[in-house]
N, C-alpha and C positions, 0 to 999 in steps of 0.2 A: 799559069792563071787556069782554075778548074771553072769547065762550059759544063751547065745543067740546068737541066730544066725548074721551075718554079717547086713540084712539089718535091721533087729531088734536094733542092736546094733547104726548105722547108722542114724535111723530114731531116737530113744533116746535121742542122743546126739542135735541133731539141735538146739534145743531151751536154750540148757545152750551154745552154740558157740554163739550165737545171744546176747546173756543177760550179758555178759562177767564176769559169774557166775564159771569160769573153774579158780582158780588158777597156778593149774601147774599139771602134769599127768608124772606116771611115767611105764614103758613098764620093765616086769621080761625077764629072759632065757627062758619061757614059751609060753609068749606071751598075760600072765595075762595084764589088762590097769586097774590101779588106777587112778581114777581122787581127786584130790586133790579142796574144794571148798572153796569160800570167808567163806561161814558161820561155817568153821570147821569140815562139812562131810567130810568124804571118803568113797565112791564107788570102788570094784574091778569088771572084768569085764574077763569073759571068751570066747570069740569071738569061737563056734565050726564050722563053715564051713571054715575056710581060717587059712592060717599058717604063720608064724612070718612075713613075704612079705608083706601079705595084712596090716597086721598090724603095720609096719613100716610108708606103703604106708600113710594110717589114720596120724598117729604121725606124720608126715613131714605135714600135712592139718594144722594139729592145731599148730603145727611149723610157717607155714604161715601168721595165725592169730595170732598171737604172745603171744602165752600158751607154757611157758616153759617147756619140755620134757626131760625128765631123762630117759634115760635105766642103767635097774641095772642088773649086775652080778652076 
């Protein structure tokens, strides 16, 4: 799992969003975000300086771009 700030997370997310590289995303109860990429790679992030509501906002933006987002209980 990678830990990062919200700024670093959104910055690193930009190139993936522009290239249709993300197959899907899941968010667990702790707010850990896992990306599933088209080539089979998975990356999990823990954003250290925000709460779950901020994570949900980011996920809603991904949904608006057509990326499937699942919430895991």
